[in-house]
Z-matrix of the N, CA and C atoms (Angstrom, degrees):
N
C 1 1.472
C 2 1.527 1 109.39
N 3 1.312 2 117.42 1 134.24
C 4 1.466 3 119.18 2 179.90
C 5 1.507 4 111.31 3 -67.23
N 6 1.341 5 116.65 4 144.20
C 7 1.467 6 121.36 5 176.13
C 8 1.517 7 108.83 6 -81.83
N 9 1.304 8 116.67 7 144.52
C 10 1.449 9 118.42 8 177.28
C 11 1.516 10 110.64 9 -72.64
N 12 1.324 11 119.07 10 131.31
C 13 1.463 12 120.89 11 -176.77
C 14 1.511 13 113.54 12 -75.41
N 15 1.331 14 118.44 13 -11.15
C 16 1.462 15 118.30 14 178.63
C 17 1.523 16 110.41 15 -56.27
N 18 1.322 17 116.14 16 -34.88
C 19 1.448 18 119.05 17 -170.51
C 20 1.515 19 113.53 18 -75.57
N 21 1.319 20 116.31 19 -16.74
C 22 1.455 21 117.85 20 175.58
C 23 1.522 22 110.47 21 -67.14
N 24 1.331 23 116.58 22 -21.85
C 25 1.458 24 120.21 23 177.63
C 26 1.523 25 111.39 24 -85.34
N 27 1.328 26 115.36 25 -10.46
C 28 1.456 27 119.28 26 -171.73
C 29 1.515 28 113.17 27 -79.48
N 30 1.304 29 118.41 28 85.86
C 31 1.455 30 122.37 29 -178.26
C 32 1.558 31 112.93 30 -151.90
N 33 1.758 32 125.25 31 117.35
C 34 1.506 33 128.85 32 160.34
C 35 1.525 34 118.78 33 167.49
N 36 1.440 35 124.02 34 -161.85
C 37 1.467 36 121.04 35 -163.68
C 38 1.533 37 117.38 36 -106.10
N 39 1.310 38 116.90 37 162.96
C 40 1.465 39 122.40 38 179.02
C 41 1.508 40 110.06 39 -128.48
N 42 1.311 41 115.18 40 -163.60
C 43 1.465 42 120.04 41 -177.38
C 44 1.522 43 109.78 42 -84.76
N 45 1.333 44 118.16 43 142.97
C 46 1.468 45 120.72 44 177.41
C 47 1.526 46 109.02 45 -62.72
N 48 1.324 47 115.17 46 139.12
C 49 1.457 48 120.10 47 -179.56
C 50 1.524 49 110.65 48 -79.11
N 51 1.305 50 115.26 49 148.64
C 52 1.470 51 118.65 50 178.19
C 53 1.518 52 108.96 51 -126.39
N 54 1.300 53 116.26 52 133.76
C 55 1.457 54 120.89 53 174.41
C 56 1.523 55 107.45 54 -95.33
N 57 1.326 56 114.95 55 127.82
C 58 1.466 57 118.69 56 -178.27
C 59 1.518 58 109.51 57 -105.83
N 60 1.297 59 114.67 58 134.65
C 61 1.468 60 119.41 59 176.64
C 62 1.516 61 109.26 60 -131.28
N 63 1.312 62 116.04 61 138.01
C 64 1.467 63 119.97 62 -179.03
C 65 1.518 64 110.11 63 -65.62
N 66 1.319 65 115.22 64 142.62
C 67 1.458 66 120.49 65 178.66
C 68 1.521 67 108.44 66 -81.64
N 69 1.297 68 115.33 67 124.81
C 70 1.465 69 118.58 68 176.46
C 71 1.513 70 108.76 69 -106.58
N 72 1.310 71 115.92 70 125.75
C 73 1.466 72 120.51 71 -178.02
C 74 1.516 73 109.82 72 -93.28
N 75 1.312 74 115.77 73 129.33
C 76 1.472 75 119.77 74 177.21
C 77 1.515 76 108.93 75 -72.23
N 78 1.342 77 116.01 76 147.85
C 79 1.481 78 119.01 77 178.52
C 80 1.524 79 110.59 78 -58.65
N 81 1.298 80 116.81 79 140.06
C 82 1.458 81 121.88 80 -178.39
C 83 1.520 82 110.53 81 -98.53
N 84 1.318 83 115.51 82 138.55
C 85 1.456 84 119.66 83 174.30
C 86 1.515 85 108.40 84 -76.22
N 87 1.324 86 117.43 85 159.75
C 88 1.472 87 119.81 86 -179.21
C 89 1.520 88 112.44 87 -54.38
N 90 1.332 89 117.95 88 -34.82
C 91 1.453 90 119.40 89 -177.42
C 92 1.522 91 112.01 90 -74.24
N 93 1.369 92 116.54 91 -21.84
C 94 1.466 93 119.91 92 179.81
C 95 1.510 94 111.53 93 -97.47
N 96 1.310 95 117.90 94 -11.38
C 97 1.457 96 120.78 95 -171.58
C 98 1.512 97 113.06 96 -58.85
N 99 1.343 98 115.31 97 -47.33
C 100 1.456 99 117.95 98 -176.84
C 101 1.516 100 111.22 99 -66.24
N 102 1.364 101 117.33 100 -36.34
C 103 1.467 102 120.59 101 -178.64
C 104 1.518 103 111.27 102 -71.74
N 105 1.371 104 115.38 103 -33.15
C 106 1.463 105 117.54 104 -174.88
C 107 1.508 106 113.78 105 -105.21
N 108 1.330 107 118.27 106 12.65
C 109 1.465 108 120.31 107 -174.92
C 110 1.520 109 112.37 108 -58.55
N 111 1.326 110 115.54 109 -46.82
C 112 1.463 111 118.95 110 -177.41
C 113 1.519 112 110.61 111 -63.13
N 114 1.333 113 115.34 112 -42.78
C 115 1.463 114 119.29 113 -179.55
C 116 1.520 115 110.81 114 -65.24
N 117 1.331 116 116.69 115 -41.74
C 118 1.456 117 120.34 116 -177.75
C 119 1.514 118 111.19 117 -64.37
N 120 1.335 119 116.89 118 -42.80
C 121 1.454 120 119.45 119 -178.39
C 122 1.513 121 110.95 120 -67.03
N 123 1.338 122 116.33 121 -37.39
C 124 1.457 123 120.04 122 178.72
C 125 1.515 124 110.34 123 -66.82
N 126 1.357 125 116.63 124 -43.54
C 127 1.450 126 120.74 125 -178.15
C 128 1.510 127 111.63 126 -64.42
N 129 1.327 128 116.30 127 -27.54
C 130 1.456 129 120.15 128 -177.06
C 131 1.520 130 112.41 129 -80.23
N 132 1.338 131 117.11 130 -14.45
C 133 1.455 132 119.60 131 -177.64
C 134 1.521 133 109.82 132 -65.66
N 135 1.349 134 118.33 133 132.21
C 136 1.456 135 121.52 134 179.51
C 137 1.526 136 110.63 135 -60.71
N 138 1.311 137 116.39 136 143.15
C 139 1.458 138 121.17 137 174.30
C 140 1.500 139 115.32 138 85.02
N 141 1.339 140 118.76 139 -6.29
C 142 1.459 141 119.52 140 179.04
C 143 1.521 142 108.29 141 -76.13
N 144 1.328 143 116.92 142 123.49
C 145 1.454 144 121.54 143 -174.43
C 146 1.507 145 111.70 144 -120.80
N 147 1.310 146 114.79 145 146.11
C 148 1.464 147 120.54 146 173.59
C 149 1.514 148 106.49 147 -106.52
N 150 1.313 149 116.80 148 113.67
C 151 1.462 150 121.00 149 -173.71
C 152 1.523 151 111.57 150 -90.68
N 153 1.303 152 115.20 151 133.58
C 154 1.460 153 120.42 152 174.15
C 155 1.516 154 107.96 153 -117.93
N 156 1.301 155 116.46 154 123.68
C 157 1.457 156 121.47 155 -175.80
C 158 1.521 157 110.55 156 -71.11
N 159 1.325 158 115.43 157 135.08
C 160 1.449 159 121.70 158 175.99
C 161 1.519 160 108.01 159 -100.33
N 162 1.313 161 116.14 160 129.27
C 163 1.451 162 120.31 161 -178.81
C 164 1.520 163 110.16 162 -68.15
N 165 1.317 164 117.55 163 125.34
C 166 1.453 165 122.68 164 177.96
C 167 1.520 166 107.86 165 -112.20
N 168 1.310 167 116.56 166 126.07
C 169 1.458 168 120.52 167 -179.73
C 170 1.527 169 109.59 168 -69.05
N 171 1.339 170 117.34 169 157.29
C 172 1.469 171 119.91 170 176.71
C 173 1.527 172 112.83 171 -55.97
N 174 1.348 173 116.85 172 -36.13
C 175 1.461 174 118.80 173 178.80
C 176 1.517 175 111.63 174 -65.93
N 177 1.345 176 117.25 175 -46.92
C 178 1.451 177 120.26 176 -179.77
C 179 1.526 178 111.19 177 -65.75
N 180 1.330 179 116.59 178 -35.91
C 181 1.465 180 119.90 179 176.76
C 182 1.523 181 110.03 180 -62.14
N 183 1.328 182 116.72 181 -38.58
C 184 1.459 183 121.56 182 177.84
C 185 1.520 184 110.67 183 -66.09
N 186 1.315 185 116.56 184 -43.54
C 187 1.465 186 121.10 185 177.81
C 188 1.527 187 110.20 186 -60.57
N 189 1.315 188 116.68 187 -43.61
C 190 1.470 189 120.24 188 178.89
C 191 1.523 190 111.09 189 -59.84
N 192 1.333 191 115.89 190 -40.73
C 193 1.463 192 119.97 191 -178.45
C 194 1.522 193 111.17 192 -68.19
N 195 1.320 194 116.93 193 -39.64
C 196 1.458 195 120.92 194 177.75
C 197 1.524 196 110.12 195 -58.33
N 198 1.328 197 115.67 196 -44.38
C 199 1.460 198 120.27 197 -177.48
C 200 1.528 199 112.42 198 -71.53
N 201 1.320 200 116.19 199 -22.51
C 202 1.462 201 120.66 200 177.35
C 203 1.526 202 111.21 201 -85.83
N 204 1.310 203 115.56 202 -38.26
C 205 1.467 204 120.84 203 -169.64
C 206 1.522 205 114.55 204 -99.69
N 207 1.340 206 117.09 205 -32.21
C 208 1.453 207 119.30 206 -169.95
C 209 1.526 208 115.67 207 -120.43
N 210 1.308 209 117.39 208 -52.69
C 211 1.457 210 118.76 209 -172.57
C 212 1.522 211 111.86 210 -157.75
N 213 1.319 212 115.36 211 147.24
C 214 1.463 213 121.33 212 171.03
C 215 1.530 214 109.61 213 -114.37
N 216 1.309 215 116.47 214 12.82
C 217 1.468 216 122.01 215 -177.37
C 218 1.523 217 111.89 216 -69.57
N 219 1.327 218 116.97 217 -40.54
C 220 1.452 219 121.30 218 -175.95
C 221 1.526 220 112.00 219 -89.87
N 222 1.320 221 116.03 220 152.32
C 223 1.461 222 121.67 221 174.43
C 224 1.526 223 109.57 222 -80.30
N 225 1.328 224 115.99 223 164.00
C 226 1.456 225 120.41 224 175.98
C 227 1.522 226 110.95 225 -58.07
N 228 1.325 227 116.31 226 -40.18
C 229 1.459 228 120.11 227 -178.91
C 230 1.523 229 111.86 228 -64.40
N 231 1.325 230 116.82 229 -39.61
C 232 1.464 231 120.63 230 179.00
C 233 1.529 232 111.01 231 -67.69
N 234 1.319 233 116.10 232 -41.93
C 235 1.457 234 119.84 233 178.41
C 236 1.526 235 110.57 234 -66.27
N 237 1.322 236 116.80 235 -38.06
C 238 1.460 237 121.00 236 177.59
C 239 1.518 238 110.43 237 -60.72
N 240 1.327 239 116.14 238 -43.69
C 241 1.464 240 120.98 239 179.33
C 242 1.529 241 110.99 240 -62.98
N 243 1.330 242 116.45 241 -40.81
C 244 1.462 243 120.39 242 179.75
C 245 1.528 244 111.16 243 -66.00
N 246 1.332 245 116.95 244 -42.44
C 247 1.462 246 120.79 245 178.34
C 248 1.526 247 111.03 246 -64.35
N 249 1.325 248 116.52 247 -40.37
C 250 1.462 249 120.33 248 177.89
C 251 1.528 250 110.65 249 -62.40
N 252 1.340 251 115.66 250 -41.94
C 253 1.461 252 120.05 251 179.51
C 254 1.525 253 110.89 252 -64.52
N 255 1.324 254 116.03 253 -39.66
C 256 1.457 255 120.20 254 178.63
C 257 1.524 256 110.87 255 -64.01
N 258 1.336 257 116.88 256 -45.48
C 259 1.457 258 121.09 257 178.95
C 260 1.528 259 110.67 258 -62.15
N 261 1.322 260 116.17 259 -40.19
C 262 1.464 261 121.36 260 178.64
C 263 1.523 262 110.98 261 -63.31
N 264 1.323 263 116.55 262 -42.63
C 265 1.465 264 121.11 263 -179.65
C 266 1.525 265 111.55 264 -64.61
N 267 1.329 266 115.86 265 -42.64
C 268 1.464 267 119.85 266 -179.92
C 269 1.523 268 110.03 267 -66.52
N 270 1.322 269 116.44 268 -42.43
C 271 1.468 270 120.64 269 179.10
C 272 1.530 271 110.64 270 -61.70
N 273 1.343 272 116.22 271 -35.79
C 274 1.466 273 121.34 272 179.76
C 275 1.533 274 112.18 273 -82.07
N 276 1.343 275 115.75 274 1.38
C 277 1.463 276 121.92 275 178.61
C 278 1.533 277 112.76 276 60.88
N 279 1.332 278 116.09 277 38.77
C 280 1.458 279 119.95 278 176.74
C 281 1.528 280 109.53 279 -77.24
N 282 1.327 281 117.75 280 141.19
C 283 1.473 282 119.82 281 176.98
C 284 1.518 283 110.41 282 -64.37
N 285 1.315 284 115.95 283 157.05
C 286 1.456 285 121.11 284 -172.07
C 287 1.522 286 112.98 285 -59.53
N 288 1.318 287 118.52 286 -45.60
C 289 1.465 288 120.61 287 -176.66
C 290 1.525 289 110.72 288 -59.65
N 291 1.317 290 116.53 289 -43.34
C 292 1.463 291 120.24 290 178.93
C 293 1.525 292 110.80 291 -64.35
N 294 1.319 293 115.99 292 -42.08
C 295 1.459 294 120.65 293 179.11
C 296 1.520 295 110.68 294 -65.73
N 297 1.317 296 116.83 295 -42.55
C 298 1.465 297 122.57 296 -179.58
C 299 1.523 298 110.57 297 -58.69
N 300 1.320 299 116.44 298 -47.33
C 301 1.458 300 120.60 299 -179.04
C 302 1.519 301 111.37 300 -64.64
N 303 1.330 302 116.92 301 -34.14
C 304 1.464 303 120.97 302 176.73
C 305 1.521 304 110.61 303 -66.20
N 306 1.328 305 116.39 304 -44.15
C 307 1.463 306 120.87 305 -177.36
C 308 1.518 307 112.20 306 -66.16
N 309 1.328 308 117.51 307 -40.32
C 310 1.461 309 120.10 308 -176.79
C 311 1.520 310 112.10 309 -72.28
N 312 1.325 311 116.95 310 -12.19
C 313 1.462 312 120.12 311 179.85
C 314 1.526 313 112.78 312 -111.39
N 315 1.342 314 116.69 313 4.92
C 316 1.461 315 119.60 314 -169.73
C 317 1.523 316 114.78 315 -89.20
N 318 1.311 317 118.58 316 -19.94
C 319 1.465 318 120.31 317 -174.33
C 320 1.526 319 111.48 318 -77.42
N 321 1.318 320 116.34 319 128.15
C 322 1.462 321 122.13 320 173.29
C 323 1.519 322 107.22 321 -92.23
N 324 1.327 323 115.59 322 105.32
C 325 1.455 324 120.13 323 -173.89
C 326 1.523 325 111.97 324 -79.77
N 327 1.324 326 115.07 325 147.88
C 328 1.458 327 121.24 326 175.63
C 329 1.522 328 108.96 327 -78.34
N 330 1.335 329 116.46 328 171.80
C 331 1.452 330 120.55 329 178.83
C 332 1.517 331 112.64 330 -60.71
N 333 1.325 332 116.75 331 -41.81
C 334 1.463 333 119.99 332 -179.68
C 335 1.529 334 111.09 333 -68.28
N 336 1.321 335 116.26 334 -35.77
C 337 1.466 336 119.58 335 177.21
C 338 1.526 337 110.99 336 -67.24
N 339 1.332 338 116.27 337 -40.59
C 340 1.458 339 120.04 338 177.76
C 341 1.519 340 110.72 339 -61.76
N 342 1.331 341 116.44 340 -38.47
C 343 1.461 342 120.24 341 179.11
C 344 1.520 343 110.57 342 -62.94
N 345 1.341 344 116.42 343 -39.52
C 346 1.466 345 120.41 344 177.41
C 347 1.526 346 110.19 345 -64.92
N 348 1.329 347 116.62 346 -42.59
C 349 1.458 348 120.67 347 -179.96
C 350 1.533 349 111.14 348 -63.15
N 351 1.328 350 116.78 349 -39.62
C 352 1.464 351 121.02 350 177.43
C 353 1.526 352 110.13 351 -61.40
N 354 1.344 353 115.46 352 -42.31
C 355 1.462 354 120.38 353 179.56
C 356 1.528 355 111.17 354 -64.89
N 357 1.333 356 116.46 355 -40.83
C 358 1.465 357 120.51 356 178.38
C 359 1.527 358 110.44 357 -63.37
N 360 1.321 359 114.88 358 -46.67
C 361 1.463 360 119.08 359 -179.18
C 362 1.526 361 111.30 360 -63.16
N 363 1.334 362 116.91 361 -40.60
C 364 1.469 363 120.97 362 178.84
C 365 1.521 364 111.26 363 -63.56
N 366 1.332 365 115.88 364 -39.05
C 367 1.460 366 119.72 365 178.68
C 368 1.520 367 112.23 366 -64.26
N 369 1.327 368 115.86 367 -42.11
C 370 1.463 369 119.70 368 178.15
C 371 1.521 370 111.10 369 -64.73
N 372 1.323 371 116.89 370 -40.76
C 373 1.457 372 120.75 371 179.46
C 374 1.529 373 111.40 372 -65.85
N 375 1.325 374 115.72 373 -37.68
C 376 1.463 375 119.42 374 178.72
C 377 1.515 376 110.73 375 -64.63
N 378 1.328 377 116.63 376 -40.51
C 379 1.466 378 121.13 377 -177.45
C 380 1.532 379 112.62 378 -77.52
N 381 1.342 380 115.99 379 -39.88
C 382 1.462 381 120.40 380 -167.98
C 383 1.524 382 114.54 381 -116.27
N 384 1.320 383 117.00 382 -5.49
C 385 1.460 384 120.40 383 177.70
C 386 1.520 385 112.63 384 64.00
N 387 1.312 386 115.84 385 -135.91
C 388 1.467 387 121.07 386 -177.32
C 389 1.524 388 112.59 387 -66.80
N 390 1.331 389 117.16 388 -13.67
C 391 1.468 390 121.11 389 -179.49
C 392 1.530 391 111.64 390 -94.49
N 393 1.328 392 117.27 391 16.24
C 394 1.469 393 120.13 392 -175.38
C 395 1.523 394 113.26 393 -64.31
N 396 1.328 395 117.21 394 -22.70
C 397 1.460 396 119.88 395 179.60
C 398 1.516 397 113.78 396 -84.75
N 399 1.335 398 116.20 397 -12.55
C 400 1.465 399 120.38 398 -176.55
C 401 1.533 400 112.92 399 -62.03
N 402 1.342 401 119.68 400 -45.84
C 403 1.464 402 119.13 401 -179.65
C 404 1.525 403 113.10 402 -57.71
N 405 1.340 404 117.40 403 -41.51
C 406 1.449 405 119.89 404 -179.18
C 407 1.523 406 111.69 405 -67.56
N 408 1.315 407 116.40 406 -32.93
C 409 1.464 408 120.25 407 175.82
C 410 1.527 409 110.02 408 -64.82
N 411 1.320 410 116.47 409 -41.36
C 412 1.468 411 121.17 410 178.43
C 413 1.524 412 110.99 411 -66.66
N 414 1.332 413 115.75 412 -42.09
C 415 1.464 414 119.97 413 178.97
C 416 1.528 415 109.93 414 -61.38
N 417 1.315 416 115.89 415 -43.63
C 418 1.465 417 120.47 416 179.39
C 419 1.532 418 110.63 417 -58.37
N 420 1.323 419 116.71 418 -42.50
C 421 1.463 420 120.89 419 -179.67
C 422 1.531 421 111.18 420 -62.60
N 423 1.330 422 116.38 421 -41.71
C 424 1.465 423 120.81 422 179.01
C 425 1.524 424 110.53 423 -64.11
N 426 1.335 425 116.80 424 -45.73
C 427 1.460 426 120.26 425 -178.65
C 428 1.524 427 111.86 426 -64.41
N 429 1.327 428 116.88 427 -40.10
C 430 1.463 429 120.15 428 177.59
C 431 1.529 430 110.36 429 -60.58
N 432 1.321 431 115.63 430 -45.20
C 433 1.468 432 119.46 431 -177.76
C 434 1.523 433 111.94 432 -69.30
N 435 1.323 434 116.22 433 -41.45
C 436 1.462 435 120.84 434 -175.57
C 437 1.532 436 113.49 435 -74.63
N 438 1.319 437 116.45 436 -38.60
C 439 1.451 438 120.40 437 -171.65
C 440 1.527 439 114.31 438 -92.26
N 441 1.325 440 116.99 439 -18.43
C 442 1.469 441 119.00 440 -177.29
C 443 1.531 442 113.65 441 -59.30
N 444 1.334 443 120.01 442 -44.26
C 445 1.475 444 119.28 443 179.12
C 446 1.526 445 112.52 444 -58.60
N 447 1.323 446 116.61 445 -41.04
C 448 1.462 447 119.94 446 179.58
C 449 1.530 448 111.08 447 -67.64
N 450 1.308 449 115.82 448 -41.71
C 451 1.470 450 120.54 449 177.85
C 452 1.527 451 110.24 450 -60.14
N 453 1.308 452 115.92 451 -43.15
C 454 1.467 453 120.00 452 179.85
C 455 1.527 454 111.62 453 -64.22
N 456 1.323 455 116.69 454 -37.05
C 457 1.469 456 119.89 455 176.32
C 458 1.528 457 110.91 456 -63.66
N 459 1.329 458 116.55 457 -41.77
C 460 1.455 459 120.11 458 177.20
C 461 1.530 460 110.44 459 -62.53
N 462 1.321 461 115.66 460 -41.65
C 463 1.463 462 120.16 461 -179.91
C 464 1.523 463 111.50 462 -60.01
N 465 1.321 464 116.87 463 -41.28
C 466 1.467 465 120.56 464 178.97
C 467 1.532 466 110.65 465 -61.34
N 468 1.319 467 115.44 466 -43.10
C 469 1.463 468 119.66 467 179.76
C 470 1.526 469 111.00 468 -63.14
N 471 1.321 470 116.66 469 -45.09
C 472 1.465 471 120.67 470 -177.78
C 473 1.527 472 111.19 471 -68.85
N 474 1.311 473 117.88 472 -38.91
C 475 1.467 474 120.54 473 178.25
C 476 1.529 475 110.32 474 -64.40
N 477 1.328 476 116.69 475 -37.02
C 478 1.469 477 120.30 476 176.59
C 479 1.527 478 109.97 477 -65.53
N 480 1.317 479 117.12 478 -39.11
C 481 1.455 480 120.51 479 177.48
C 482 1.530 481 111.10 480 -65.36
N 483 1.318 482 115.98 481 -39.97
C 484 1.474 483 119.77 482 177.28
C 485 1.525 484 111.01 483 -62.01
N 486 1.333 485 114.65 484 -41.96
C 487 1.470 486 119.37 485 -179.69
C 488 1.519 487 112.06 486 -63.55
N 489 1.332 488 115.48 487 -30.22
C 490 1.469 489 119.71 488 178.77
C 491 1.526 490 111.48 489 -91.10
N 492 1.339 491 115.59 490 13.55
C 493 1.464 492 123.47 491 173.96
C 494 1.529 493 114.15 492 65.03
N 495 1.322 494 115.13 493 34.46
C 496 1.460 495 118.56 494 171.25
C 497 1.528 496 108.25 495 -76.05
N 498 1.303 497 117.32 496 149.14
C 499 1.455 498 120.88 497 -175.85
C 500 1.530 499 111.36 498 -70.33
N 501 1.329 500 114.49 499 161.41
C 502 1.461 501 120.20 500 178.65
C 503 1.522 502 110.71 501 -62.08
N 504 1.322 503 115.97 502 -37.70
C 505 1.467 504 120.12 503 178.73
C 506 1.523 505 111.09 504 -64.75
N 507 1.322 506 117.14 505 -39.78
C 508 1.466 507 120.87 506 177.72
C 509 1.524 508 110.55 507 -64.38
N 510 1.318 509 115.66 508 -39.71
C 511 1.472 510 119.93 509 179.15
C 512 1.531 511 110.55 510 -64.90
N 513 1.336 512 116.54 511 -43.70
C 514 1.462 513 120.15 512 178.72
C 515 1.525 514 110.46 513 -61.69
N 516 1.317 515 115.95 514 -43.25
C 517 1.462 516 120.11 515 179.54
C 518 1.524 517 110.89 516 -60.37
N 519 1.332 518 116.52 517 -38.67
C 520 1.457 519 120.92 518 178.91
C 521 1.528 520 111.38 519 -66.51
N 522 1.335 521 116.63 520 -35.43
C 523 1.464 522 120.10 521 176.02
C 524 1.524 523 109.80 522 -60.60
N 525 1.341 524 116.84 523 -45.67
C 526 1.469 525 120.14 524 179.41
C 527 1.525 526 110.82 525 -60.21
N 528 1.332 527 115.72 526 -41.63
C 529 1.459 528 120.63 527 -179.47
C 530 1.531 529 110.51 528 -63.86
N 531 1.324 530 117.25 529 -42.83
C 532 1.469 531 120.98 530 -177.84
C 533 1.525 532 111.40 531 -69.16
N 534 1.326 533 116.60 532 -41.17
C 535 1.462 534 119.93 533 177.22
C 536 1.522 535 109.82 534 -63.09
N 537 1.314 536 114.29 535 -44.01
C 538 1.461 537 122.21 536 176.70
C 539 1.528 538 111.18 537 -52.66
N 540 1.305 539 115.50 538 -48.19
C 541 1.462 540 121.47 539 -177.44
C 542 1.526 541 111.92 540 -67.27
N 543 1.325 542 115.87 541 -35.81
C 544 1.468 543 120.10 542 -176.74
C 545 1.524 544 113.02 543 -73.87
N 546 1.325 545 116.22 544 -41.11
C 547 1.452 546 119.28 545 -172.26
C 548 1.522 547 111.72 546 -76.45
N 549 1.305 548 114.86 547 90.57
C 550 1.460 549 122.14 548 174.60
C 551 1.522 550 107.79 549 -127.91
N 552 1.295 551 116.35 550 161.86
C 553 1.458 552 120.16 551 179.33
C 554 1.527 553 110.62 552 -58.94
N 555 1.332 554 116.09 553 -36.44
C 556 1.468 555 119.83 554 -179.63
C 557 1.524 556 111.66 555 -63.42
N 558 1.326 557 117.65 556 -31.65
C 559 1.459 558 121.01 557 178.42
C 560 1.521 559 112.74 558 -84.75
N 561 1.326 560 116.41 559 -29.61
C 562 1.459 561 120.11 560 -179.15
C 563 1.527 562 111.54 561 -76.19
N 564 1.330 563 116.97 562 -38.13
C 565 1.468 564 122.02 563 -176.87
C 566 1.531 565 113.97 564 -49.15
N 567 1.357 566 119.27 565 -53.68
C 568 1.457 567 118.39 566 -177.77
C 569 1.524 568 113.88 567 -66.13
N 570 1.331 569 117.67 568 -28.73
C 571 1.460 570 120.68 569 176.88
C 572 1.525 571 109.83 570 -66.49
N 573 1.329 572 116.28 571 -44.78
C 574 1.459 573 120.04 572 179.02
C 575 1.531 574 111.30 573 -65.70
N 576 1.325 575 116.22 574 -37.76
C 577 1.467 576 119.86 575 177.39
C 578 1.526 577 110.21 576 -62.45
N 579 1.330 578 115.86 577 -39.18
C 580 1.465 579 120.99 578 178.78
C 581 1.533 580 110.52 579 -66.59
N 582 1.335 581 115.89 580 -40.75
C 583 1.466 582 119.79 581 177.77
C 584 1.524 583 110.38 582 -61.93
N 585 1.319 584 116.20 583 -46.57
C 586 1.466 585 120.24 584 -179.23
C 587 1.527 586 111.46 585 -60.28
N 588 1.323 587 116.27 586 -43.74
C 589 1.467 588 119.86 587 -177.75
C 590 1.534 589 112.33 588 -70.41
N 591 1.332 590 116.47 589 -20.42
C 592 1.470 591 119.25 590 179.96
C 593 1.524 592 112.50 591 -80.53
N 594 1.329 593 116.67 592 -14.03
C 595 1.463 594 121.55 593 -177.89
C 596 1.526 595 111.52 594 -102.84
N 597 1.326 596 115.49 595 153.62
C 598 1.455 597 118.91 596 171.54
C 599 1.523 598 108.23 597 -71.42
N 600 1.309 599 116.37 598 166.13
C 601 1.462 600 120.17 599 -179.58
C 602 1.529 601 110.92 600 -58.91
N 603 1.312 602 116.67 601 -41.83
C 604 1.459 603 121.10 602 -178.92
C 605 1.526 604 110.92 603 -66.77
N 606 1.335 605 115.84 604 -42.45
C 607 1.463 606 120.23 605 178.62
C 608 1.523 607 110.91 606 -62.64
N 609 1.335 608 114.90 607 -45.08
C 610 1.463 609 119.06 608 -177.93
C 611 1.527 610 111.41 609 -62.89
N 612 1.319 611 116.98 610 -45.41
C 613 1.458 612 119.92 611 -179.11
C 614 1.526 613 111.27 612 -61.61
N 615 1.329 614 116.38 613 -38.12
C 616 1.457 615 120.31 614 179.39
C 617 1.521 616 111.22 615 -69.31
N 618 1.325 617 116.69 616 -46.62
C 619 1.467 618 121.04 617 179.43
C 620 1.522 619 110.33 618 -62.69
N 621 1.309 620 116.39 619 -42.70
C 622 1.469 621 120.60 620 -179.22
C 623 1.521 622 110.85 621 -63.41
N 624 1.335 623 116.56 622 -45.79
C 625 1.462 624 120.79 623 -176.66
C 626 1.528 625 111.92 624 -67.19
N 627 1.311 626 116.31 625 -50.02
C 628 1.461 627 119.95 626 -174.71
C 629 1.527 628 112.50 627 -82.86
N 630 1.325 629 116.37 628 -23.50
C 631 1.451 630 119.69 629 179.65
C 632 1.519 631 114.07 630 -83.81
N 633 1.336 632 116.37 631 -2.13
C 634 1.463 633 119.94 632 -179.48
C 635 1.531 634 111.84 633 -62.40
N 636 1.327 635 116.47 634 -24.20
C 637 1.464 636 120.10 635 178.22
C 638 1.524 637 111.53 636 -75.54
N 639 1.329 638 116.23 637 -15.01
C 640 1.458 639 121.45 638 -176.63
C 641 1.519 640 113.01 639 -108.68
N 642 1.321 641 116.72 640 -31.71
C 643 1.453 642 120.23 641 -171.87
C 644 1.517 643 110.24 642 -132.41
N 645 1.336 644 116.31 643 142.68
C 646 1.464 645 121.22 644 -176.83
C 647 1.534 646 111.42 645 -83.67
N 648 1.352 647 115.85 646 67.94
C 649 1.461 648 120.29 647 -178.88
C 650 1.531 649 111.65 648 -57.04
N 651 1.322 650 115.78 649 -37.15
C 652 1.471 651 119.66 650 -174.32
C 653 1.520 652 113.07 651 -61.04
N 654 1.331 653 117.11 652 -22.94
C 655 1.470 654 119.97 653 178.37
C 656 1.522 655 111.65 654 -66.43
N 657 1.329 656 116.56 655 -15.75
C 658 1.466 657 120.74 656 -174.31
C 659 1.526 658 112.39 657 -119.02
N 660 1.315 659 116.88 658 9.90
C 661 1.453 660 120.03 659 177.25
C 662 1.513 661 113.05 660 67.57
N 663 1.325 662 116.80 661 26.27
C 664 1.467 663 120.96 662 -177.59
C 665 1.539 664 110.54 663 -99.30
């Protein structure tokens, strides 16, 4: 079954997670009571939390952003694998088209995900018949054209890091950071507009309806 190309675009960062723990106030001795009264009363108030920041890696931040901005279809593990493959391709100086094709075929889908993909494909075939593959071909063309300049910019940065003898892990981390920075609603909007304009009205309505299980169209008013 062909992989949907929307997900090759699915890459960037979210908000750092915070673990909240209730503040517990130690009993005060009579000599400390007057000094700590204000603190004790505040600590006793329900709902008062002391937040401790949890360190989120650039990769996990990117995964969080993908799930917020683009799709909740993939698991964290699948997205992690895709990001690793992308970083590996850039480090190896693979051209964008070759890297793109690798990424769109790299996800090992679960049984439930495969069932969703079958349903999506069946819906497209019902609407468009033998031409059901045409919209995805058009989408792929738009993504290749739109994303290649950015990919090439990332490649230049990573090649410069390699030349300065930065480690492979450092280069991969930088890829996550750059993808994170790029993937914003402001950058996604024009790509989606281009995809929509490349399709006929019938194709767009079918892709939008059946692709809702794969892509968060509603985040963009589409």
